[in-house]
PDB file of all heavy atoms in Angstrom:
ATOM      1  N   MET A   1      93.287  87.613  50.171  1.00  0.00           N
ATOM      2  CA  MET A   1      94.459  88.129  50.835  1.00  0.00           C
ATOM      3  C   MET A   1      95.678  87.772  50.006  1.00  0.00           C
ATOM      4  O   MET A   1      95.809  86.655  49.553  1.00  0.00           O
ATOM      5  CB  MET A   1      94.538  87.546  52.258  1.00  0.00           C
ATOM      6  CG  MET A   1      95.727  88.008  53.013  1.00  0.00           C
ATOM      7  SD  MET A   1      95.728  87.453  54.733  1.00  0.00           S
ATOM      8  CE  MET A   1      94.922  88.839  55.471  1.00  0.00           C
ATOM      9  N   PRO A   2      96.594  88.710  49.807  1.00  0.00           N
ATOM     10  CA  PRO A   2      97.819  88.434  49.018  1.00  0.00           C
ATOM     11  C   PRO A   2      98.635  87.331  49.667  1.00  0.00           C
ATOM     12  O   PRO A   2      98.593  87.106  50.866  1.00  0.00           O
ATOM     13  CB  PRO A   2      98.569  89.751  49.073  1.00  0.00           C
ATOM     14  CG  PRO A   2      97.545  90.796  49.429  1.00  0.00           C
ATOM     15  CD  PRO A   2      96.501  90.074  50.234  1.00  0.00           C
ATOM     16  N   TYR A   3      99.424  86.674  48.847  1.00  0.00           N
ATOM     17  CA  TYR A   3     100.264  85.571  49.321  1.00  0.00           C
ATOM     18  C   TYR A   3     101.285  86.065  50.331  1.00  0.00           C
ATOM     19  O   TYR A   3     101.509  85.446  51.369  1.00  0.00           O
ATOM     20  CB  TYR A   3     100.969  84.908  48.137  1.00  0.00           C
ATOM     21  CG  TYR A   3     101.847  83.753  48.545  1.00  0.00           C
ATOM     22  CD1 TYR A   3     101.252  82.507  48.848  1.00  0.00           C
ATOM     23  CD2 TYR A   3     103.202  83.844  48.620  1.00  0.00           C
ATOM     24  CE1 TYR A   3     102.027  81.438  49.208  1.00  0.00           C
ATOM     25  CE2 TYR A   3     103.981  82.798  49.001  1.00  0.00           C
ATOM     26  CZ  TYR A   3     103.383  81.583  49.301  1.00  0.00           C
ATOM     27  OH  TYR A   3     104.162  80.506  49.670  1.00  0.00           O
ATOM     28  N   TYR A   4     101.915  87.204  50.046  1.00  0.00           N
ATOM     29  CA  TYR A   4     102.911  87.780  50.943  1.00  0.00           C
ATOM     30  C   TYR A   4     102.242  88.866  51.740  1.00  0.00           C
ATOM     31  O   TYR A   4     102.120  90.014  51.346  1.00  0.00           O
ATOM     32  CB  TYR A   4     104.075  88.361  50.169  1.00  0.00           C
ATOM     33  CG  TYR A   4     104.868  87.309  49.407  1.00  0.00           C
ATOM     34  CD1 TYR A   4     104.731  87.198  48.015  1.00  0.00           C
ATOM     35  CD2 TYR A   4     105.680  86.427  50.071  1.00  0.00           C
ATOM     36  CE1 TYR A   4     105.425  86.225  47.355  1.00  0.00           C
ATOM     37  CE2 TYR A   4     106.385  85.481  49.394  1.00  0.00           C
ATOM     38  CZ  TYR A   4     106.247  85.359  48.035  1.00  0.00           C
ATOM     39  OH  TYR A   4     106.964  84.405  47.366  1.00  0.00           O
ATOM     40  N   SER A   5     101.774  88.509  52.944  1.00  0.00           N
ATOM     41  CA  SER A   5     101.144  89.479  53.782  1.00  0.00           C
ATOM     42  C   SER A   5     101.355  89.106  55.243  1.00  0.00           C
ATOM     43  O   SER A   5     101.673  87.972  55.555  1.00  0.00           O
ATOM     44  CB  SER A   5      99.645  89.633  53.485  1.00  0.00           C
ATOM     45  OG  SER A   5      98.992  88.429  53.836  1.00  0.00           O
ATOM     46  N   SER A   6     101.200  90.081  56.103  1.00  0.00           N
ATOM     47  CA  SER A   6     101.350  89.835  57.543  1.00  0.00           C
ATOM     48  C   SER A   6     100.517  90.879  58.287  1.00  0.00           C
ATOM     49  O   SER A   6     100.512  92.036  57.936  1.00  0.00           O
ATOM     50  CB  SER A   6     102.800  89.946  57.960  1.00  0.00           C
ATOM     51  OG  SER A   6     102.893  89.821  59.359  1.00  0.00           O
ATOM     52  N   ALA A   7      99.862  90.446  59.320  1.00  0.00           N
ATOM     53  CA  ALA A   7      99.113  91.337  60.185  1.00  0.00           C
ATOM     54  C   ALA A   7      99.982  91.789  61.357  1.00  0.00           C
ATOM     55  O   ALA A   7      99.526  92.611  62.180  1.00  0.00           O
ATOM     56  CB  ALA A   7      97.838  90.657  60.694  1.00  0.00           C
ATOM     57  N   ASN A   8     101.198  91.306  61.449  1.00  0.00           N
ATOM     58  CA  ASN A   8     102.110  91.635  62.537  1.00  0.00           C
ATOM     59  C   ASN A   8     102.976  92.817  62.136  1.00  0.00           C
ATOM     60  O   ASN A   8     103.867  92.675  61.280  1.00  0.00           O
ATOM     61  CB  ASN A   8     102.964  90.417  62.862  1.00  0.00           C
ATOM     62  CG  ASN A   8     103.929  90.653  63.973  1.00  0.00           C
ATOM     63  OD1 ASN A   8     104.209  91.764  64.375  1.00  0.00           O
ATOM     64  ND2 ASN A   8     104.471  89.571  64.519  1.00  0.00           N
ATOM     65  N   PRO A   9     102.770  94.020  62.692  1.00  0.00           N
ATOM     66  CA  PRO A   9     103.520  95.201  62.317  1.00  0.00           C
ATOM     67  C   PRO A   9     105.049  95.054  62.514  1.00  0.00           C
ATOM     68  O   PRO A   9     105.818  95.544  61.704  1.00  0.00           O
ATOM     69  CB  PRO A   9     102.960  96.308  63.203  1.00  0.00           C
ATOM     70  CG  PRO A   9     101.660  95.806  63.707  1.00  0.00           C
ATOM     71  CD  PRO A   9     101.754  94.325  63.713  1.00  0.00           C
ATOM     72  N   GLU A  10     105.445  94.365  63.579  1.00  0.00           N
ATOM     73  CA  GLU A  10     106.882  94.195  63.808  1.00  0.00           C
ATOM     74  C   GLU A  10     107.546  93.365  62.709  1.00  0.00           C
ATOM     75  O   GLU A  10     108.662  93.640  62.281  1.00  0.00           O
ATOM     76  CB  GLU A  10     107.133  93.541  65.187  1.00  0.00           C
ATOM     77  CG  GLU A  10     106.800  94.415  66.354  1.00  0.00           C
ATOM     78  CD  GLU A  10     105.325  94.359  66.743  1.00  0.00           C
ATOM     79  OE1 GLU A  10     104.608  93.445  66.331  1.00  0.00           O
ATOM     80  OE2 GLU A  10     104.903  95.288  67.460  1.00  0.00           O
ATOM     81  N   GLU A  11     106.813  92.349  62.233  1.00  0.00           N
ATOM     82  CA  GLU A  11     107.327  91.523  61.144  1.00  0.00           C
ATOM     83  C   GLU A  11     107.427  92.299  59.850  1.00  0.00           C
ATOM     84  O   GLU A  11     108.405  92.166  59.105  1.00  0.00           O
ATOM     85  CB  GLU A  11     106.405  90.291  60.947  1.00  0.00           C
ATOM     86  CG  GLU A  11     106.899  89.339  59.929  1.00  0.00           C
ATOM     87  CD  GLU A  11     105.985  88.156  59.780  1.00  0.00           C
ATOM     88  OE1 GLU A  11     104.792  88.177  60.183  1.00  0.00           O
ATOM     89  OE2 GLU A  11     106.441  87.117  59.268  1.00  0.00           O
ATOM     90  N   VAL A  12     106.480  93.171  59.605  1.00  0.00           N
ATOM     91  CA  VAL A  12     106.474  93.990  58.390  1.00  0.00           C
ATOM     92  C   VAL A  12     107.644  94.967  58.414  1.00  0.00           C
ATOM     93  O   VAL A  12     108.396  95.126  57.430  1.00  0.00           O
ATOM     94  CB  VAL A  12     105.109  94.740  58.222  1.00  0.00           C
ATOM     95  CG1 VAL A  12     105.187  95.743  57.068  1.00  0.00           C
ATOM     96  CG2 VAL A  12     103.998  93.741  58.004  1.00  0.00           C
ATOM     97  N   VAL A  13     107.847  95.647  59.569  1.00  0.00           N
ATOM     98  CA  VAL A  13     108.963  96.597  59.692  1.00  0.00           C
ATOM     99  C   VAL A  13     110.291  95.889  59.545  1.00  0.00           C
ATOM    100  O   VAL A  13     111.203  96.383  58.848  1.00  0.00           O
ATOM    101  CB  VAL A  13     108.867  97.360  61.020  1.00  0.00           C
ATOM    102  CG1 VAL A  13     110.107  98.176  61.274  1.00  0.00           C
ATOM    103  CG2 VAL A  13     107.654  98.277  61.012  1.00  0.00           C
ATOM    104  N   ALA A  14     110.429  94.723  60.186  1.00  0.00           N
ATOM    105  CA  ALA A  14     111.681  93.960  60.058  1.00  0.00           C
ATOM    106  C   ALA A  14     111.960  93.577  58.601  1.00  0.00           C
ATOM    107  O   ALA A  14     113.099  93.661  58.153  1.00  0.00           O
ATOM    108  CB  ALA A  14     111.609  92.703  60.955  1.00  0.00           C
ATOM    109  N   PHE A  15     110.924  93.194  57.871  1.00  0.00           N
ATOM    110  CA  PHE A  15     111.101  92.862  56.469  1.00  0.00           C
ATOM    111  C   PHE A  15     111.532  94.090  55.663  1.00  0.00           C
ATOM    112  O   PHE A  15     112.452  94.027  54.824  1.00  0.00           O
ATOM    113  CB  PHE A  15     109.811  92.287  55.873  1.00  0.00           C
ATOM    114  CG  PHE A  15     109.876  91.995  54.414  1.00  0.00           C
ATOM    115  CD1 PHE A  15     110.427  90.789  53.980  1.00  0.00           C
ATOM    116  CD2 PHE A  15     109.470  92.905  53.458  1.00  0.00           C
ATOM    117  CE1 PHE A  15     110.547  90.496  52.607  1.00  0.00           C
ATOM    118  CE2 PHE A  15     109.574  92.631  52.109  1.00  0.00           C
ATOM    119  CZ  PHE A  15     110.117  91.425  51.698  1.00  0.00           C
ATOM    120  N   MET A  16     110.901  95.227  55.896  1.00  0.00           N
ATOM    121  CA  MET A  16     111.239  96.433  55.165  1.00  0.00           C
ATOM    122  C   MET A  16     112.673  96.884  55.482  1.00  0.00           C
ATOM    123  O   MET A  16     113.396  97.366  54.604  1.00  0.00           O
ATOM    124  CB  MET A  16     110.261  97.555  55.463  1.00  0.00           C
ATOM    125  CG  MET A  16     108.901  97.301  54.840  1.00  0.00           C
ATOM    126  SD  MET A  16     107.759  98.692  54.935  1.00  0.00           S
ATOM    127  CE  MET A  16     107.456  98.836  56.691  1.00  0.00           C
ATOM    128  N   GLN A  17     113.094  96.726  56.742  1.00  0.00           N
ATOM    129  CA  GLN A  17     114.439  97.144  57.112  1.00  0.00           C
ATOM    130  C   GLN A  17     115.478  96.191  56.533  1.00  0.00           C
ATOM    131  O   GLN A  17     116.604  96.591  56.186  1.00  0.00           O
ATOM    132  CB  GLN A  17     114.580  97.263  58.622  1.00  0.00           C
ATOM    133  CG  GLN A  17     113.809  98.428  59.168  1.00  0.00           C
ATOM    134  CD  GLN A  17     113.743  98.501  60.684  1.00  0.00           C
ATOM    135  OE1 GLN A  17     113.857  97.494  61.335  1.00  0.00           O
ATOM    136  NE2 GLN A  17     113.564  99.676  61.186  1.00  0.00           N
ATOM    137  N   ALA A  18     115.137  94.901  56.389  1.00  0.00           N
ATOM    138  CA  ALA A  18     116.064  93.935  55.783  1.00  0.00           C
ATOM    139  C   ALA A  18     116.104  94.029  54.290  1.00  0.00           C
ATOM    140  O   ALA A  18     117.075  93.563  53.661  1.00  0.00           O
ATOM    141  CB  ALA A  18     115.643  92.510  56.202  1.00  0.00           C
ATOM    142  N   ASN A  19     115.112  94.637  53.656  1.00  0.00           N
ATOM    143  CA  ASN A  19     115.031  94.802  52.200  1.00  0.00           C
ATOM    144  C   ASN A  19     114.761  96.240  51.882  1.00  0.00           C
ATOM    145  O   ASN A  19     113.648  96.628  51.543  1.00  0.00           O
ATOM    146  CB  ASN A  19     113.904  93.893  51.648  1.00  0.00           C
ATOM    147  CG  ASN A  19     114.133  92.471  51.966  1.00  0.00           C
ATOM    148  OD1 ASN A  19     114.882  91.776  51.314  1.00  0.00           O
ATOM    149  ND2 ASN A  19     113.494  91.945  53.022  1.00  0.00           N
ATOM    150  N   PRO A  20     115.800  97.111  51.956  1.00  0.00           N
ATOM    151  CA  PRO A  20     115.577  98.546  51.851  1.00  0.00           C
ATOM    152  C   PRO A  20     115.469  99.133  50.465  1.00  0.00           C
ATOM    153  O   PRO A  20     115.731 100.324  50.268  1.00  0.00           O
ATOM    154  CB  PRO A  20     116.800  99.119  52.597  1.00  0.00           C
ATOM    155  CG  PRO A  20     117.863  98.138  52.284  1.00  0.00           C
ATOM    156  CD  PRO A  20     117.169  96.796  52.273  1.00  0.00           C
ATOM    157  N   PHE A  21     115.109  98.343  49.471  1.00  0.00           N
ATOM    158  CA  PHE A  21     114.910  98.855  48.101  1.00  0.00           C
ATOM    159  C   PHE A  21     113.512  98.521  47.618  1.00  0.00           C
ATOM    160  O   PHE A  21     113.000  97.454  47.915  1.00  0.00           O
ATOM    161  CB  PHE A  21     115.940  98.240  47.158  1.00  0.00           C
ATOM    162  CG  PHE A  21     117.312  98.801  47.323  1.00  0.00           C
ATOM    163  CD1 PHE A  21     118.202  98.232  48.192  1.00  0.00           C
ATOM    164  CD2 PHE A  21     117.724  99.909  46.605  1.00  0.00           C
ATOM    165  CE1 PHE A  21     119.477  98.776  48.377  1.00  0.00           C
ATOM    166  CE2 PHE A  21     119.002 100.437  46.753  1.00  0.00           C
ATOM    167  CZ  PHE A  21     119.871  99.865  47.641  1.00  0.00           C
ATOM    168  N   ILE A  22     112.922  99.466  46.893  1.00  0.00           N
ATOM    169  CA  ILE A  22     111.661  99.207  46.211  1.00  0.00           C
ATOM    170  C   ILE A  22     111.928  99.249  44.710  1.00  0.00           C
ATOM    171  O   ILE A  22     112.951  99.831  44.278  1.00  0.00           O
ATOM    172  CB  ILE A  22     110.574 100.236  46.586  1.00  0.00           C
ATOM    173  CG1 ILE A  22     110.990 101.669  46.178  1.00  0.00           C
ATOM    174  CG2 ILE A  22     110.253 100.154  48.062  1.00  0.00           C
ATOM    175  CD1 ILE A  22     109.851 102.649  46.273  1.00  0.00           C
ATOM    176  N   THR A  23     111.081  98.644  43.929  1.00  0.00           N
ATOM    177  CA  THR A  23     111.183  98.740  42.473  1.00  0.00           C
ATOM    178  C   THR A  23     110.101  99.681  41.988  1.00  0.00           C
ATOM    179  O   THR A  23     108.928  99.468  42.184  1.00  0.00           O
ATOM    180  CB  THR A  23     111.013  97.357  41.826  1.00  0.00           C
ATOM    181  OG1 THR A  23     112.008  96.473  42.364  1.00  0.00           O
ATOM    182  CG2 THR A  23     111.198  97.439  40.331  1.00  0.00           C
ATOM    183  N   LEU A  24     110.543 100.745  41.360  1.00  0.00           N
ATOM    184  CA  LEU A  24     109.632 101.783  40.808  1.00  0.00           C
ATOM    185  C   LEU A  24     109.525 101.504  39.317  1.00  0.00           C
ATOM    186  O   LEU A  24     110.504 101.456  38.590  1.00  0.00           O
ATOM    187  CB  LEU A  24     110.194 103.165  41.055  1.00  0.00           C
ATOM    188  CG  LEU A  24     109.342 104.345  40.613  1.00  0.00           C
ATOM    189  CD1 LEU A  24     108.030 104.363  41.396  1.00  0.00           C
ATOM    190  CD2 LEU A  24     110.109 105.651  40.841  1.00  0.00           C
ATOM    191  N   ILE A  25     108.273 101.274  38.858  1.00  0.00           N
ATOM    192  CA  ILE A  25     108.026 100.917  37.465  1.00  0.00           C
ATOM    193  C   ILE A  25     107.161 101.988  36.813  1.00  0.00           C
ATOM    194  O   ILE A  25     106.221 102.469  37.406  1.00  0.00           O
ATOM    195  CB  ILE A  25     107.326  99.552  37.369  1.00  0.00           C
ATOM    196  CG1 ILE A  25     108.169  98.489  38.048  1.00  0.00           C
ATOM    197  CG2 ILE A  25     107.005  99.157  35.922  1.00  0.00           C
ATOM    198  CD1 ILE A  25     107.476  97.156  38.233  1.00  0.00           C
ATOM    199  N   GLY A  26     107.539 102.367  35.606  1.00  0.00           N
ATOM    200  CA  GLY A  26     106.789 103.366  34.887  1.00  0.00           C
ATOM    201  C   GLY A  26     106.807 103.109  33.401  1.00  0.00           C
ATOM    202  O   GLY A  26     107.260 102.051  32.928  1.00  0.00           O
ATOM    203  N   TYR A  27     106.320 104.078  32.654  1.00  0.00           N
ATOM    204  CA  TYR A  27     106.244 103.972  31.204  1.00  0.00           C
ATOM    205  C   TYR A  27     106.673 105.306  30.625  1.00  0.00           C
ATOM    206  O   TYR A  27     106.154 106.370  30.988  1.00  0.00           O
ATOM    207  CB  TYR A  27     104.804 103.637  30.818  1.00  0.00           C
ATOM    208  CG  TYR A  27     104.587 103.489  29.330  1.00  0.00           C
ATOM    209  CD1 TYR A  27     105.094 102.430  28.629  1.00  0.00           C
ATOM    210  CD2 TYR A  27     103.820 104.428  28.647  1.00  0.00           C
ATOM    211  CE1 TYR A  27     104.880 102.303  27.270  1.00  0.00           C
ATOM    212  CE2 TYR A  27     103.571 104.311  27.309  1.00  0.00           C
ATOM    213  CZ  TYR A  27     104.111 103.252  26.607  1.00  0.00           C
ATOM    214  OH  TYR A  27     103.882 103.112  25.254  1.00  0.00           O
ATOM    215  N   ASP A  28     107.671 105.300  29.723  1.00  0.00           N
ATOM    216  CA  ASP A  28     108.200 106.564  29.184  1.00  0.00           C
ATOM    217  C   ASP A  28     107.512 107.015  27.903  1.00  0.00           C
ATOM    218  O   ASP A  28     107.962 107.938  27.215  1.00  0.00           O
ATOM    219  CB  ASP A  28     109.705 106.468  28.989  1.00  0.00           C
ATOM    220  CG  ASP A  28     110.115 105.568  27.824  1.00  0.00           C
ATOM    221  OD1 ASP A  28     109.229 104.969  27.171  1.00  0.00           O
ATOM    222  OD2 ASP A  28     111.333 105.505  27.522  1.00  0.00           O
ATOM    223  N   GLY A  29     106.406 106.378  27.554  1.00  0.00           N
ATOM    224  CA  GLY A  29     105.694 106.720  26.356  1.00  0.00           C
ATOM    225  C   GLY A  29     105.969 105.750  25.216  1.00  0.00           C
ATOM    226  O   GLY A  29     105.181 105.638  24.276  1.00  0.00           O
ATOM    227  N   MET A  30     107.076 105.021  25.338  1.00  0.00           N
ATOM    228  CA  MET A  30     107.428 104.037  24.314  1.00  0.00           C
ATOM    229  C   MET A  30     107.764 102.694  24.924  1.00  0.00           C
ATOM    230  O   MET A  30     107.414 101.665  24.362  1.00  0.00           O
ATOM    231  CB  MET A  30     108.572 104.545  23.459  1.00  0.00           C
ATOM    232  CG  MET A  30     108.917 103.689  22.284  1.00  0.00           C
ATOM    233  SD  MET A  30     110.165 104.470  21.257  1.00  0.00           S
ATOM    234  CE  MET A  30     109.191 104.745  19.804  1.00  0.00           C
ATOM    235  N   TYR A  31     108.467 102.702  26.063  1.00  0.00           N
ATOM    236  CA  TYR A  31     108.917 101.467  26.675  1.00  0.00           C
ATOM    237  C   TYR A  31     108.648 101.492  28.197  1.00  0.00           C
ATOM    238  O   TYR A  31     108.640 102.531  28.812  1.00  0.00           O
ATOM    239  CB  TYR A  31     110.449 101.289  26.499  1.00  0.00           C
ATOM    240  CG  TYR A  31     110.870 101.261  25.072  1.00  0.00           C
ATOM    241  CD1 TYR A  31     111.468 102.374  24.479  1.00  0.00           C
ATOM    242  CD2 TYR A  31     110.700 100.128  24.294  1.00  0.00           C
ATOM    243  CE1 TYR A  31     111.864 102.357  23.140  1.00  0.00           C
ATOM    244  CE2 TYR A  31     111.092 100.096  22.964  1.00  0.00           C
ATOM    245  CZ  TYR A  31     111.653 101.219  22.413  1.00  0.00           C
ATOM    246  OH  TYR A  31     112.062 101.172  21.098  1.00  0.00           O
ATOM    247  N   PRO A  32     108.489 100.313  28.784  1.00  0.00           N
ATOM    248  CA  PRO A  32     108.377 100.251  30.220  1.00  0.00           C
ATOM    249  C   PRO A  32     109.789 100.496  30.801  1.00  0.00           C
ATOM    250  O   PRO A  32     110.792 100.093  30.218  1.00  0.00           O
ATOM    251  CB  PRO A  32     107.886  98.842  30.509  1.00  0.00           C
ATOM    252  CG  PRO A  32     108.192  98.058  29.313  1.00  0.00           C
ATOM    253  CD  PRO A  32     108.247  98.996  28.160  1.00  0.00           C
ATOM    254  N   VAL A  33     109.833 101.182  31.910  1.00  0.00           N
ATOM    255  CA  VAL A  33     111.138 101.452  32.576  1.00  0.00           C
ATOM    256  C   VAL A  33     110.991 101.057  34.047  1.00  0.00           C
ATOM    257  O   VAL A  33     109.899 101.108  34.619  1.00  0.00           O
ATOM    258  CB  VAL A  33     111.539 102.920  32.451  1.00  0.00           C
ATOM    259  CG1 VAL A  33     111.848 103.256  31.012  1.00  0.00           C
ATOM    260  CG2 VAL A  33     110.474 103.863  32.943  1.00  0.00           C
ATOM    261  N   ALA A  34     112.099 100.639  34.652  1.00  0.00           N
ATOM    262  CA  ALA A  34     112.097 100.261  36.051  1.00  0.00           C
ATOM    263  C   ALA A  34     113.418 100.608  36.644  1.00  0.00           C
ATOM    264  O   ALA A  34     114.473 100.586  35.996  1.00  0.00           O
ATOM    265  CB  ALA A  34     111.844  98.764  36.218  1.00  0.00           C
ATOM    266  N   THR A  35     113.397 100.983  37.925  1.00  0.00           N
ATOM    267  CA  THR A  35     114.619 101.275  38.668  1.00  0.00           C
ATOM    268  C   THR A  35     114.427 100.926  40.126  1.00  0.00           C
ATOM    269  O   THR A  35     113.282 100.866  40.599  1.00  0.00           O
ATOM    270  CB  THR A  35     115.011 102.771  38.527  1.00  0.00           C
ATOM    271  OG1 THR A  35     116.300 102.961  39.090  1.00  0.00           O
ATOM    272  CG2 THR A  35     114.018 103.688  39.201  1.00  0.00           C
ATOM    273  N   GLN A  36     115.505 100.658  40.813  1.00  0.00           N
ATOM    274  CA  GLN A  36     115.406 100.396  42.222  1.00  0.00           C
ATOM    275  C   GLN A  36     115.673 101.715  42.977  1.00  0.00           C
ATOM    276  O   GLN A  36     116.537 102.482  42.640  1.00  0.00           O
ATOM    277  CB  GLN A  36     116.397  99.337  42.688  1.00  0.00           C
ATOM    278  CG  GLN A  36     116.005  97.958  42.236  1.00  0.00           C
ATOM    279  CD  GLN A  36     116.854  96.894  42.900  1.00  0.00           C
ATOM    280  OE1 GLN A  36     118.007  97.081  43.152  1.00  0.00           O
ATOM    281  NE2 GLN A  36     116.249  95.755  43.185  1.00  0.00           N
ATOM    282  N   VAL A  37     114.897 101.940  44.041  1.00  0.00           N
ATOM    283  CA  VAL A  37     114.984 103.139  44.838  1.00  0.00           C
ATOM    284  C   VAL A  37     115.211 102.714  46.308  1.00  0.00           C
ATOM    285  O   VAL A  37     114.470 101.899  46.817  1.00  0.00           O
ATOM    286  CB  VAL A  37     113.683 103.967  44.755  1.00  0.00           C
ATOM    287  CG1 VAL A  37     113.775 105.216  45.583  1.00  0.00           C
ATOM    288  CG2 VAL A  37     113.373 104.298  43.293  1.00  0.00           C
ATOM    289  N   PRO A  38     116.253 103.268  46.958  1.00  0.00           N
ATOM    290  CA  PRO A  38     116.471 102.925  48.347  1.00  0.00           C
ATOM    291  C   PRO A  38     115.458 103.657  49.233  1.00  0.00           C
ATOM    292  O   PRO A  38     115.055 104.789  48.938  1.00  0.00           O
ATOM    293  CB  PRO A  38     117.870 103.446  48.633  1.00  0.00           C
ATOM    294  CG  PRO A  38     118.103 104.515  47.652  1.00  0.00           C
ATOM    295  CD  PRO A  38     117.295 104.133  46.403  1.00  0.00           C
ATOM    296  N   VAL A  39     114.975 103.001  50.277  1.00  0.00           N
ATOM    297  CA  VAL A  39     114.034 103.596  51.221  1.00  0.00           C
ATOM    298  C   VAL A  39     114.544 103.340  52.628  1.00  0.00           C
ATOM    299  O   VAL A  39     115.239 102.364  52.908  1.00  0.00           O
ATOM    300  CB  VAL A  39     112.623 103.047  51.071  1.00  0.00           C
ATOM    301  CG1 VAL A  39     112.016 103.439  49.736  1.00  0.00           C
ATOM    302  CG2 VAL A  39     112.587 101.534  51.200  1.00  0.00           C
ATOM    303  N   ASN A  40     114.211 104.232  53.516  1.00  0.00           N
ATOM    304  CA  ASN A  40     114.565 104.106  54.927  1.00  0.00           C
ATOM    305  C   ASN A  40     113.290 104.226  55.744  1.00  0.00           C
ATOM    306  O   ASN A  40     112.614 105.239  55.714  1.00  0.00           O
ATOM    307  CB  ASN A  40     115.580 105.208  55.314  1.00  0.00           C
ATOM    308  CG  ASN A  40     116.115 105.026  56.705  1.00  0.00           C
ATOM    309  OD1 ASN A  40     116.116 103.938  57.230  1.00  0.00           O
ATOM    310  ND2 ASN A  40     116.570 106.099  57.278  1.00  0.00           N
ATOM    311  N   ILE A  41     112.979 103.174  56.460  1.00  0.00           N
ATOM    312  CA  ILE A  41     111.778 103.170  57.316  1.00  0.00           C
ATOM    313  C   ILE A  41     112.176 103.451  58.739  1.00  0.00           C
ATOM    314  O   ILE A  41     113.078 102.804  59.300  1.00  0.00           O
ATOM    315  CB  ILE A  41     111.066 101.791  57.219  1.00  0.00           C
ATOM    316  CG1 ILE A  41     110.674 101.487  55.774  1.00  0.00           C
ATOM    317  CG2 ILE A  41     109.856 101.754  58.150  1.00  0.00           C
ATOM    318  CD1 ILE A  41     109.711 102.472  55.161  1.00  0.00           C
ATOM    319  N   ILE A  42     111.532 104.412  59.368  1.00  0.00           N
ATOM    320  CA  ILE A  42     111.796 104.756  60.756  1.00  0.00           C
ATOM    321  C   ILE A  42     110.525 104.487  61.546  1.00  0.00           C
ATOM    322  O   ILE A  42     109.462 105.002  61.235  1.00  0.00           O
ATOM    323  CB  ILE A  42     112.182 106.242  60.891  1.00  0.00           C
ATOM    324  CG1 ILE A  42     113.437 106.512  60.076  1.00  0.00           C
ATOM    325  CG2 ILE A  42     112.405 106.598  62.348  1.00  0.00           C
ATOM    326  CD1 ILE A  42     113.747 107.990  59.886  1.00  0.00           C
ATOM    327  N   ASN A  43     110.649 103.663  62.560  1.00  0.00           N
ATOM    328  CA  ASN A  43     109.514 103.262  63.408  1.00  0.00           C
ATOM    329  C   ASN A  43     109.563 104.122  64.669  1.00  0.00           C
ATOM    330  O   ASN A  43     110.446 103.976  65.500  1.00  0.00           O
ATOM    331  CB  ASN A  43     109.579 101.785  63.741  1.00  0.00           C
ATOM    332  CG  ASN A  43     108.330 101.298  64.425  1.00  0.00           C
ATOM    333  OD1 ASN A  43     107.382 102.017  64.644  1.00  0.00           O
ATOM    334  ND2 ASN A  43     108.328 100.029  64.764  1.00  0.00           N
ATOM    335  N   GLU A  44     108.588 105.040  64.806  1.00  0.00           N
ATOM    336  CA  GLU A  44     108.502 105.910  65.980  1.00  0.00           C
ATOM    337  C   GLU A  44     107.180 105.649  66.683  1.00  0.00           C
ATOM    338  O   GLU A  44     106.133 106.190  66.284  1.00  0.00           O
ATOM    339  CB  GLU A  44     108.638 107.375  65.609  1.00  0.00           C
ATOM    340  CG  GLU A  44     110.015 107.776  65.146  1.00  0.00           C
ATOM    341  CD  GLU A  44     110.171 109.250  64.873  1.00  0.00           C
ATOM    342  OE1 GLU A  44     109.199 109.990  65.079  1.00  0.00           O
ATOM    343  OE2 GLU A  44     111.273 109.668  64.519  1.00  0.00           O
ATOM    344  N   GLY A  45     107.225 104.808  67.693  1.00  0.00           N
ATOM    345  CA  GLY A  45     105.993 104.473  68.409  1.00  0.00           C
ATOM    346  C   GLY A  45     105.042 103.728  67.523  1.00  0.00           C
ATOM    347  O   GLY A  45     105.340 102.634  67.033  1.00  0.00           O
ATOM    348  N   ASN A  46     103.848 104.297  67.285  1.00  0.00           N
ATOM    349  CA  ASN A  46     102.865 103.625  66.424  1.00  0.00           C
ATOM    350  C   ASN A  46     102.841 104.169  65.023  1.00  0.00           C
ATOM    351  O   ASN A  46     101.930 103.881  64.270  1.00  0.00           O
ATOM    352  CB  ASN A  46     101.450 103.821  67.057  1.00  0.00           C
ATOM    353  CG  ASN A  46     101.290 103.005  68.334  1.00  0.00           C
ATOM    354  OD1 ASN A  46     101.943 101.975  68.486  1.00  0.00           O
ATOM    355  ND2 ASN A  46     100.461 103.474  69.226  1.00  0.00           N
ATOM    356  N   ALA A  47     103.843 105.001  64.676  1.00  0.00           N
ATOM    357  CA  ALA A  47     103.875 105.616  63.348  1.00  0.00           C
ATOM    358  C   ALA A  47     105.104 105.177  62.584  1.00  0.00           C
ATOM    359  O   ALA A  47     106.215 105.138  63.137  1.00  0.00           O
ATOM    360  CB  ALA A  47     103.804 107.125  63.468  1.00  0.00           C
ATOM    361  N   LEU A  48     104.969 104.914  61.302  1.00  0.00           N
ATOM    362  CA  LEU A  48     106.108 104.654  60.411  1.00  0.00           C
ATOM    363  C   LEU A  48     106.382 105.922  59.641  1.00  0.00           C
ATOM    364  O   LEU A  48     105.452 106.513  59.098  1.00  0.00           O
ATOM    365  CB  LEU A  48     105.772 103.494  59.431  1.00  0.00           C
ATOM    366  CG  LEU A  48     105.626 102.110  60.071  1.00  0.00           C
ATOM    367  CD1 LEU A  48     105.290 101.116  58.996  1.00  0.00           C
ATOM    368  CD2 LEU A  48     106.856 101.736  60.831  1.00  0.00           C
ATOM    369  N   LYS A  49     107.620 106.310  59.579  1.00  0.00           N
ATOM    370  CA  LYS A  49     108.014 107.487  58.810  1.00  0.00           C
ATOM    371  C   LYS A  49     108.998 107.042  57.743  1.00  0.00           C
ATOM    372  O   LYS A  49     109.679 106.052  57.872  1.00  0.00           O
ATOM    373  CB  LYS A  49     108.669 108.504  59.735  1.00  0.00           C
ATOM    374  CG  LYS A  49     107.689 109.011  60.809  1.00  0.00           C
ATOM    375  CD  LYS A  49     108.262 110.145  61.568  1.00  0.00           C
ATOM    376  CE  LYS A  49     107.219 110.626  62.556  1.00  0.00           C
ATOM    377  NZ  LYS A  49     107.571 111.848  63.157  1.00  0.00           N
ATOM    378  N   ARG A  50     109.009 107.780  56.652  1.00  0.00           N
ATOM    379  CA  ARG A  50     109.924 107.452  55.570  1.00  0.00           C
ATOM    380  C   ARG A  50     110.904 108.561  55.343  1.00  0.00           C
ATOM    381  O   ARG A  50     110.796 109.642  55.784  1.00  0.00           O
ATOM    382  CB  ARG A  50     109.169 107.137  54.304  1.00  0.00           C
ATOM    383  CG  ARG A  50     108.163 108.177  54.022  1.00  0.00           C
ATOM    384  CD  ARG A  50     107.273 107.846  52.888  1.00  0.00           C
ATOM    385  NE  ARG A  50     106.320 108.938  52.985  1.00  0.00           N
ATOM    386  CZ  ARG A  50     105.430 109.288  52.136  1.00  0.00           C
ATOM    387  NH1 ARG A  50     105.315 108.602  51.109  1.00  0.00           N
ATOM    388  NH2 ARG A  50     104.649 110.277  52.313  1.00  0.00           N
TER     389      ARG A  50
END
């Protein structure tokens, strides 16, 4: 099991809402590239929407 994990869905959603950026990492053919992308998590009942 990963070090940073939780089986509690409310805790996971709260973490994602408090940290609304992901790091997108790729490779342009010569160098690794990375950028931060904002995300918005919407909790509707038992479903998470982005």
